[in-house]
N, C-alpha and C positions, 0 to 999 in steps of 0.2 A: 748279812752273813760274812762280814769281814773277818770274824774270828776264826773261820774255817778255810781261809785261803791256803792253798797248797804252795809249797816251794816249787821253783822251777826244776826241771829235770837235771840241769847242770849243777844247780846248787845242792840238790840232794846227793848227786854223785860225788861232788867234792867233799861234802860233809862226811859221807860214808867212807871215802878213801882216807881222809884225815883221821877218822876214828880208828880205822884198822891199823894204820901206821903207828899211831900213838899207843894203842893197846898192845901191839906186838913188841914194840921197842921197850915199853914199860915192863911187860911181863918177862921178857927174856933178860932185860937189863937188871931186873931185881935179883934173879938167881945168879947171873954172872957176877954181880957185886958181892953176893953172899958166898958162892962156891968157886968162883973163878971160871976160866974158860975150860969147861969139861962137858962131856956128853950128858951126864945127868942134869947139869944146869940147863942145857939147851932143851932137853926133852921136857923138863919140869916147866920151863918158861913157855914152851909151846902148848903144854897142857893147860897152864893158867890162861893163856890167850884164848884157847877154845872155850874154857869155862866162862871167860868174860863175854865172848860172843853169844853163848847160850843165855847168859843172864840178860844181856842187852836185847836179845830177841824176845825173851819172855816179857820184859818191861814194855817193849814196843807193842807187842800183841795186846797186852792189857790196856795200854794207852789207846790203841786203835779201837778196841771194843768200847771203851768208855767214851771216846770221842764220837764214834758212830752213834752210840745211844743218845748223846747230847744233841747231835745234829738231827737225828730223826725226831727227837722230842721237839726241837725248835721249829723244824719245818712242819711237823704235824700240828703244833700249836698254831702256827700262822695259817695253815690251810683250814683248820677247824674254826678259827676266828673269822676267816673270810666267809666260810659257809654260814656261820651264825649271823653275820651282817646281812646276808641275803635271805635269811629265813624270816618267817612271820614273827611278830612281837611275842605272841603267847608261846610259840614253840621255842624261841630263843630264851625266854624267861625260864621255861620248864627245863630245858637242857642244862642251863647254868645251875639251877637249883638241884637237879639230880647229881651233877658233878660235885657240888659242895656237900651233898649228903653222903658221898662216898668218903669224904675226908673228915667230916665233922658230924656229931650227933644231931643232925638236922632232920626234922620230920615234916614232910610236905602235907599241907592241909587243903589248899585250894589254889587253883591257877586261873588267871584271867588275863586280860589285855594289859593291865597295869603292872602285873608282877605275880609272884607266887607267894602266897601266905604260908609261912612255915612256923614251926615251934622249935625254939633253941634254948636250952637250959631253963625251961619253965616260962620263957617269954615268947610272945608272938612277934615275929619280924616279917618284913616284906622284902623279898629278894627280887631284884630287877636287873635287866641288862640294858645298857644305854647303846642303841644302834648308831654310833657315831663312827665315821671313817677315821683312820689314824691321823690324817692331815688336820682334822679339826680337834676341838676340845669340848669337854663336858661343861656346859654353861649353867648358869643359875636357873634357867627355865626348865632344864631337865630335872634338877633337884626339886624345884617347886612343884612340878607335876607329880613327882613321886611322893612328896609330902602331902599333897592333896589326896592322893589315893590312900595313903596310910591314915590320914585323918578320917576319911570316910569309913575305913575299916576298923577304926579305933585301935590302931597299932602305934606304938611309941618309938619303934626303932626300924630302920631300913638299911639294906645293904645294896649299894649300886655298883655293879660290875662295869668298869669303864675300860673300853678297848683303846683309849686314847688318853691324852693328857687331861688334867683337871684344872680348870681356870680358878683364879683366886676368888672371883665372885661366887663360883659354885661352892668353894670351901667355906666361905662366909655364910652362904645361905644354908648350908647343912646344919648349922647350929640353931637356926630359927625353926620353931615348930618341932615336928617329930625329928629326932636325931637321925642323920643319914651318915653311914659309914661307907667308905669306898674300898673296892678291891681293884688295885692298880693293874695296868696293862701287863707288867712283868709277871705278877702273880697269876693273872688270868692265863697268860700264855704258858706258864709253867704247869698250871692245872690242866689245861687242855692238851698240852703235849704229853704229859704223863699218862693220860687216859687214851689219847689218840696219836700214837707215834706214827710217823710217815711210813707207809708200806713201799715195797719196791715198785708197784704200779704207780703210786703217786709220785715217786721220785722220777720215774721215766716220763710221766706226763708233764711234770714240772720242767724237766730238761727240754722237752719238745717245745713247751711254751716259751722258755727263755731263748731257744734257738730261733723260733719264729719271730720273736720280738726284735732280734738282731739280724733279720733277713737282709740280703744284699739289696733287694728292691726298696725296702724301707730306708736303708742307709743311703741309697741313691737319692731318694726324695728328700731326705734330711739335709744332705749336702747341697742339693740344687733347689733349695726352697726359695721361692720368689722374694720373700721378705729379707733375705740375706744379700740380694743383689747390690743394694746401695753400700752395704758394709764391705763387700768384696771390691767394689769399684773404688771406694775410699782408700782401702789398704793398697790396692794396686797402684793408684795414682800417687800416693805418698812414696811408695817404693821406687816408682819410675822417676819421680823428682829427685830422690836421693841418688839414683843412678846418673842423672844429668850432671849432678855436682861432683860426684866421686868417680864415675866411670868404672865402678866395681861390678863385676858380673853377678855377684851374689845378691845384689839389689835388683838387677834386671830380671833374673829368672823367676823369683817368687812374685815380682810385680806383674809379669806377663801371665803367670798362672792365675793370679787374683782377677786380672782383667778378663781372662778367658772364663773363669767361673761366674763372674758377673754377667757376661754375655749369655752364658749357658742358662743361668737362672731366669733370664728374660725370655729366652727362646723355648726352653723346655717347659711345657705346661701339661698338667695332668689331663687326661681325657674327660674326667668328670669329677669336679670338686665337690659335688653335692653328697655323694655316697662314698664311703671308704672301700678299699679292696678287701673283701671278706675272704678269709683263708678257706681253702678247699677242704 
């Protein structure tokens, strides 16, 4: 979601102030240049300045609506894809086929565990969803399994919806046997987001989940992780050695902090390392 990061409050304030100053000086200066220093030129320049502000507000409102729609579509697509990955295979295949039928003249014929048999432009095709997490890639085994199912149904073409990257071996395997076409992750997210935009309740729940993921308690355990004790001790020792040679305080202070963190990592232990802390 790096595309939707907001400006800082100070940056937005300075940008707005600069625009107001520039618009006012340009509007008034134009009429002063044309008519000279008279009251009609000042009034006309101020009126042009107000018209410029109204136009800017209109453009910003339209941009905000368009940006909010894109953001809701992107978040809704991600949430819908996450829900599909946790669903049963037959249900995921059926939902994808139903979404495709809303955009294309696709007729659903039969649904089973391998995919959904459909009819498209007089041909029978097999539509399937690959339940792979985004960190993995669609491999040749997934394509081969779909081709076997298509061969048993006597279908010559398949459509595999991939929620992740597609490996080179999978691309090569798609040309062997029944032809397999792919629906990329970007197109899949666009399709899911256009049908399932994020609601206000989902945005609130997502915000709570993000805040809970960055809770102070979890940050405390992340900093004082026992596996980082040796690294802290190494950094602290090197900084203290530099202090012995240079006698500069800005080597000693961070060195002592690193040594303290190394000792804290050894001393602070979690009560139970077997089970995590489940949220209330």
